[in-house]
Backbone as ProteinMPNN parsed JSONL, in Angstrom:
{"seq_chain_A": "MKKIRGVKLHVYGRVQGVNFRNNVKRFCDDGNIKGRVMNKEDGSVLIIAQANREKLEELEKWIKSSPGFSRIDEVRIEEKGINKYCDFRIVREELYWKDKEKAFINLIRKL", "coords_chain_A": {"N_chain_A": [[91.364, 118.776, 106.119], [92.492, 117.19, 103.211], [90.83, 116.626, 100.056], [90.208, 113.389, 98.899], [90.925, 111.854, 95.818], [90.219, 109.746, 92.977], [91.985, 108.078, 90.371], [92.592, 106.631, 87.142], [95.465, 105.518, 85.576], [96.737, 104.934, 82.518], [99.436, 103.504, 81.306], [101.82, 103.642, 78.765], [104.475, 102.267, 76.763], [107.844, 101.209, 77.338], [107.219, 99.356, 79.745], [106.844, 96.947, 80.979], [108.465, 94.155, 82.407], [110.676, 95.528, 83.305], [110.772, 96.132, 85.975], [108.914, 98.051, 86.565], [106.34, 98.058, 87.842], [107.049, 97.382, 90.579], [108.561, 99.64, 91.199], [106.593, 101.593, 91.017], [104.902, 100.805, 93.1], [106.612, 101.189, 95.26], [106.99, 103.959, 95.148], [104.392, 104.841, 95.581], [103.794, 103.691, 98.1], [105.667, 105.145, 99.649], [104.556, 107.68, 99.392], [102.105, 107.511, 100.484], [99.956, 106.764, 98.851], [97.107, 105.113, 97.8], [95.925, 102.069, 96.212], [96.132, 100.148, 93.129], [98.323, 98.357, 90.863], [98.859, 96.993, 87.702], [99.845, 94.74, 85.078], [98.914, 94.884, 81.637], [97.437, 93.048, 78.884], [98.107, 94.136, 76.434], [100.619, 95.115, 76.718], [100.762, 97.392, 78.151], [100.601, 99.237, 81.308], [98.368, 99.427, 83.963], [97.422, 101.702, 86.365], [95.687, 102.221, 89.309], [94.891, 104.701, 91.325], [94.653, 106.376, 94.494], [94.412, 109.317, 96.263], [95.175, 112.618, 97.585], [94.947, 115.581, 95.485], [97.484, 116.783, 95.045], [99.314, 114.725, 95.611], [98.618, 112.856, 93.643], [99.268, 114.276, 91.34], [102.078, 114.472, 91.704], [102.625, 111.728, 91.42], [101.941, 111.356, 88.72], [103.767, 113.099, 87.405], [106.177, 111.882, 88.232], [105.96, 109.374, 86.988], [105.94, 110.104, 84.251], [108.584, 110.851, 84.039], [110.005, 108.631, 83.308], [110.947, 106.48, 85.149], [113.59, 104.395, 86.472], [114.385, 101.637, 84.378], [112.38, 102.011, 82.586], [110.595, 103.274, 79.795], [108.598, 105.828, 79.092], [106.005, 106.358, 76.903], [103.406, 107.345, 76.674], [100.821, 108.577, 78.761], [97.674, 108.084, 79.799], [95.032, 109.492, 81.449], [92.25, 109.127, 83.566], [89.418, 110.013, 85.436], [88.298, 108.343, 88.391], [86.036, 106.581, 90.505], [86.099, 106.374, 94.115], [87.419, 103.649, 95.841], [88.187, 103.038, 98.363], [90.728, 101.834, 99.06], [93.024, 100.173, 101.196], [95.66, 100.019, 101.081], [98.556, 99.833, 98.853], [98.891, 97.782, 96.045], [100.423, 95.299, 94.036], [98.957, 93.721, 91.338], [98.661, 90.549, 90.15], [97.719, 88.51, 87.458], [98.13, 85.886, 87.207], [100.006, 83.016, 88.327], [103.113, 83.811, 89.934], [105.607, 83.359, 88.366], [104.533, 82.914, 85.825], [103.362, 85.367, 85.337], [105.689, 86.987, 85.311], [106.911, 85.878, 83.065], [105.113, 86.602, 80.973], [105.38, 89.424, 81.153], [108.018, 89.674, 80.4], [107.916, 88.745, 77.764], [106.317, 90.776, 76.641], [108.109, 92.912, 76.98], [110.185, 92.175, 75.223], [108.852, 92.452, 72.781], [108.601, 95.215, 72.757], [111.213, 96.01, 72.315]], "CA_chain_A": [[91.642, 117.528, 105.403], [92.481, 117.317, 101.718], [89.914, 115.715, 99.479], [90.801, 112.209, 98.16], [90.415, 111.555, 94.421], [90.663, 108.482, 92.381], [92.314, 108.179, 88.95], [93.243, 105.533, 86.44], [96.536, 105.917, 84.663], [97.082, 103.905, 81.513], [100.805, 103.875, 80.974], [102.293, 102.943, 77.567], [105.872, 102.408, 76.518], [108.599, 100.018, 77.883], [106.818, 99.354, 81.163], [106.742, 95.543, 81.442], [109.738, 93.429, 82.404], [111.69, 96.448, 83.772], [110.575, 96.468, 87.357], [108.098, 99.313, 86.701], [105.278, 97.918, 88.876], [107.644, 97.447, 91.853], [108.951, 101.012, 91.414], [105.364, 102.298, 91.27], [104.491, 100.449, 94.452], [107.526, 101.831, 96.264], [106.723, 105.414, 95.134], [103.051, 104.999, 96.215], [103.934, 103.389, 99.518], [106.369, 106.291, 100.291], [103.746, 108.826, 99.263], [100.847, 107.265, 101.106], [98.965, 106.638, 97.813], [96.49, 103.784, 97.844], [95.456, 101.575, 94.959], [96.606, 98.909, 92.552], [99.033, 98.429, 89.653], [98.76, 95.702, 86.997], [100.23, 94.626, 83.686], [97.763, 94.57, 80.75], [97.756, 92.125, 77.813], [98.617, 94.909, 75.286], [101.974, 95.597, 77.043], [100.775, 98.643, 78.983], [100.34, 99.055, 82.765], [97.241, 100.204, 84.473], [97.515, 102.077, 87.762], [94.487, 102.781, 89.939], [95.526, 105.411, 92.465], [93.682, 107.257, 95.29], [95.135, 110.229, 97.16], [94.8, 114.015, 97.338], [95.31, 115.983, 94.18], [98.896, 116.989, 94.948], [99.986, 113.416, 95.528], [98.416, 112.264, 92.354], [100.096, 115.039, 90.396], [103.429, 113.969, 91.911], [102.778, 110.44, 90.813], [101.916, 111.523, 87.264], [105.072, 113.699, 87.052], [107.229, 110.89, 88.429], [105.796, 108.358, 85.906], [106.423, 110.703, 82.994], [110.04, 110.971, 84.029], [110.512, 107.31, 82.921], [111.831, 105.989, 86.254], [114.32, 103.149, 86.281], [114.662, 101.253, 83.024], [111.212, 102.164, 81.812], [110.498, 104.374, 78.795], [107.138, 106.197, 79.013], [105.596, 107.023, 75.685], [102.158, 108.018, 76.844], [100.036, 108.35, 79.959], [96.253, 108.558, 79.716], [94.415, 109.622, 82.814], [90.792, 109.286, 83.695], [88.873, 110.041, 86.846], [87.734, 107.102, 88.837], [85.467, 106.675, 91.847], [86.836, 105.933, 95.312], [87.149, 102.265, 96.31], [88.667, 102.986, 99.737], [91.767, 100.856, 99.228], [93.739, 100.454, 102.49], [97.119, 99.887, 100.835], [98.907, 99.8, 97.408], [99.307, 96.388, 95.731], [100.715, 94.752, 92.684], [98.012, 92.685, 91.003], [99.09, 89.591, 89.137], [96.587, 87.747, 86.979], [98.419, 84.422, 87.216], [101.106, 82.709, 89.161], [104.261, 84.759, 89.838], [106.475, 83.118, 87.221], [103.799, 83.1, 84.585], [103.204, 86.841, 85.278], [106.971, 87.45, 84.9], [107.1, 85.444, 81.663], [104.321, 87.484, 80.07], [106.008, 90.715, 81.172], [109.295, 89.572, 79.634], [107.544, 88.662, 76.364], [105.905, 92.115, 76.211], [109.33, 93.666, 76.907], [110.879, 91.822, 73.958], [108.071, 93.108, 71.742], [108.905, 96.682, 72.737], [112.626, 96.165, 71.921]], "C_chain_A": [[91.516, 117.696, 103.897], [91.577, 116.255, 101.131], [90.604, 114.611, 98.705], [90.125, 112.042, 96.811], [90.896, 110.249, 93.979], [90.89, 108.673, 90.902], [92.785, 106.796, 88.457], [94.289, 106.062, 85.518], [96.922, 104.814, 83.793], [98.424, 104.352, 80.994], [101.371, 102.965, 79.813], [103.749, 103.277, 77.359], [106.589, 101.058, 76.986], [108.361, 100.001, 79.363], [106.699, 97.94, 81.748], [108.073, 94.912, 81.377], [110.871, 94.311, 82.769], [111.554, 96.881, 85.202], [109.695, 97.655, 87.615], [107.048, 99.191, 87.819], [105.913, 98.001, 90.282], [108.014, 98.934, 92.171], [107.691, 101.877, 91.732], [104.864, 102.067, 92.672], [105.335, 101.148, 95.442], [107.214, 103.336, 96.334], [105.368, 105.629, 95.88], [103.125, 104.716, 97.684], [104.613, 104.603, 100.233], [105.461, 107.505, 100.298], [102.381, 108.72, 99.816], [99.673, 107.282, 100.061], [98.388, 105.241, 97.871], [96.078, 103.353, 96.443], [96.055, 100.269, 94.46], [97.379, 99.26, 91.229], [99.099, 97.012, 88.977], [99.253, 95.769, 85.541], [98.969, 94.344, 82.844], [98.296, 93.737, 79.574], [98.418, 92.926, 76.608], [99.982, 95.508, 75.569], [101.986, 96.874, 77.858], [100.618, 98.245, 80.469], [99.271, 99.964, 83.165], [97.505, 100.445, 86.003], [96.22, 102.703, 88.234], [95.048, 103.447, 91.217], [94.47, 106.343, 93.201], [94.536, 107.993, 96.275], [94.584, 111.67, 96.962], [95.433, 114.428, 95.977], [96.796, 116.203, 93.984], [99.663, 115.763, 94.821], [99.863, 112.76, 94.183], [99.164, 113.013, 91.239], [101.565, 114.68, 90.481], [103.635, 112.652, 91.269], [102.837, 110.532, 89.296], [103.285, 112.104, 86.772], [106.175, 112.616, 87.158], [107.192, 109.827, 87.333], [106.313, 108.912, 84.639], [107.844, 110.927, 82.954], [110.749, 109.634, 83.642], [111.471, 106.746, 83.972], [112.465, 104.609, 85.928], [114.63, 102.862, 84.856], [113.442, 101.408, 82.107], [111.423, 103.301, 80.8], [109.016, 104.699, 78.626], [106.888, 106.906, 77.738], [104.333, 107.842, 75.802], [101.537, 107.633, 78.168], [98.678, 108.904, 79.752], [95.666, 108.47, 81.075], [92.954, 109.845, 82.716], [90.386, 109.3, 85.123], [88.181, 108.756, 87.152], [87.119, 107.313, 90.216], [86.39, 106.127, 92.899], [86.452, 104.533, 95.679], [87.593, 102.07, 97.734], [89.691, 101.848, 99.935], [92.559, 101.225, 100.548], [95.249, 100.411, 102.33], [97.358, 100.079, 99.259], [99.461, 98.449, 97.115], [99.589, 96.197, 94.275], [99.754, 93.616, 92.413], [98.615, 91.814, 89.884], [97.958, 88.722, 88.759], [96.811, 86.222, 87.168], [99.505, 84.217, 88.277], [102.357, 83.614, 88.913], [105.11, 84.574, 88.619], [105.792, 83.298, 85.899], [103.598, 84.594, 84.319], [104.513, 87.407, 84.713], [107.266, 87.072, 83.419], [106.349, 86.322, 80.696], [104.868, 88.88, 80.039], [107.25, 90.752, 80.299], [108.941, 89.497, 78.107], [107.118, 90.017, 75.833], [107.114, 93.083, 76.098], [110.056, 93.433, 75.628], [110.103, 92.466, 72.818], [108.403, 94.552, 71.575], [110.318, 96.944, 72.212], [112.677, 95.87, 70.481]], "O_chain_A": [[90.551, 118.271, 103.393], [91.538, 115.124, 101.618], [91.512, 114.889, 97.921], [88.899, 112.088, 96.701], [91.854, 109.691, 94.516], [90.103, 109.342, 90.232], [93.278, 105.954, 89.208], [94.021, 106.98, 84.743], [97.412, 103.798, 84.286], [98.563, 105.392, 80.35], [101.384, 101.737, 79.898], [104.224, 104.361, 77.698], [105.993, 99.981, 77.007], [109.145, 100.533, 80.149], [106.465, 97.802, 82.949], [108.786, 95.093, 80.389], [112.012, 93.894, 82.566], [112.145, 97.88, 85.614], [109.693, 98.219, 88.709], [106.889, 100.1, 88.633], [105.328, 98.669, 91.135], [107.796, 99.401, 93.289], [107.728, 102.759, 92.591], [104.452, 103.001, 93.36], [104.804, 101.676, 96.419], [107.175, 103.921, 97.417], [105.26, 106.525, 96.718], [102.546, 105.468, 98.467], [104.163, 105.02, 101.301], [105.609, 108.329, 101.2], [101.565, 109.632, 99.689], [98.571, 107.746, 100.354], [99.139, 104.272, 97.982], [95.899, 104.202, 95.57], [96.433, 99.399, 95.245], [97.128, 100.283, 90.592], [99.361, 96.004, 89.633], [99.071, 96.786, 84.872], [98.065, 93.643, 83.299], [99.499, 93.74, 79.314], [99.22, 92.351, 75.872], [100.477, 96.315, 74.782], [103.044, 97.389, 78.219], [100.519, 97.065, 80.807], [99.237, 101.132, 82.777], [97.765, 99.52, 86.773], [95.715, 103.631, 87.603], [95.615, 102.771, 92.075], [93.588, 106.955, 92.599], [95.294, 107.39, 97.035], [93.615, 111.864, 96.228], [96.296, 113.747, 95.423], [97.344, 115.876, 92.931], [100.592, 115.697, 94.015], [100.813, 112.196, 93.64], [99.638, 112.388, 90.29], [102.24, 114.588, 89.455], [104.666, 112.419, 90.637], [103.662, 109.881, 88.656], [103.855, 111.599, 85.805], [106.999, 112.476, 86.254], [108.23, 109.422, 86.811], [107.093, 108.234, 83.969], [108.355, 111.195, 81.867], [111.978, 109.563, 83.662], [112.658, 106.562, 83.706], [111.898, 103.801, 85.192], [115.104, 103.753, 84.149], [113.484, 100.97, 80.957], [112.303, 104.149, 80.948], [108.269, 103.899, 78.062], [107.482, 107.954, 77.482], [104.173, 108.874, 75.151], [101.702, 106.51, 78.644], [98.533, 110.108, 79.543], [95.803, 107.461, 81.767], [92.468, 110.634, 81.906], [91.001, 108.622, 85.946], [87.553, 108.146, 86.287], [87.611, 108.121, 91.004], [87.378, 105.469, 92.574], [85.265, 104.24, 95.818], [87.382, 100.987, 98.279], [89.553, 101.019, 100.835], [92.714, 102.39, 100.914], [96.012, 100.705, 103.251], [96.447, 100.436, 98.513], [100.37, 97.976, 97.798], [99.036, 96.876, 93.409], [99.724, 92.642, 93.165], [99.014, 92.307, 88.829], [97.263, 88.214, 89.64], [95.88, 85.423, 87.268], [99.86, 85.135, 89.017], [102.581, 84.095, 87.802], [105.33, 85.535, 87.882], [106.399, 83.784, 84.944], [103.663, 85.025, 83.168], [104.493, 88.197, 83.77], [107.804, 87.873, 82.654], [106.91, 86.745, 79.685], [104.837, 89.505, 78.979], [107.502, 91.71, 79.569], [109.608, 90.124, 77.284], [107.49, 90.394, 74.722], [107.135, 93.957, 75.231], [110.509, 94.384, 74.991], [110.746, 93.009, 71.92], [108.485, 95.078, 70.465], [110.578, 98.035, 71.704], [113.749, 95.923, 69.878]]}, "name": "protein", "num_of_chains": 1, "seq": "MKKIRGVKLHVYGRVQGVNFRNNVKRFCDDGNIKGRVMNKEDGSVLIIAQANREKLEELEKWIKSSPGFSRIDEVRIEEKGINKYCDFRIVREELYWKDKEKAFINLIRKL"}
């Protein structure tokens, strides 16, 4: 059995308002990666991911390829302890439409 690791990926660039979180969730669901993804107030996205080393490296490489309409400027990675997530979820801090509004405003700032 391969050892499970936990990482935090801080993703900067055009990552809000371009369906990035949904794309990350789809990639992680397909790759059996557990964790969370959320927008941050500064316009970045935080991904907390748990999987074996190879899966996490695939995730990092995929993110750096600027999937979809995103444009990745920087990815900062730090080790994180294991929380034993049972799935991968998108975390919204507020109601759905309020969350989308904030993401759209951050997108406009990037353009």
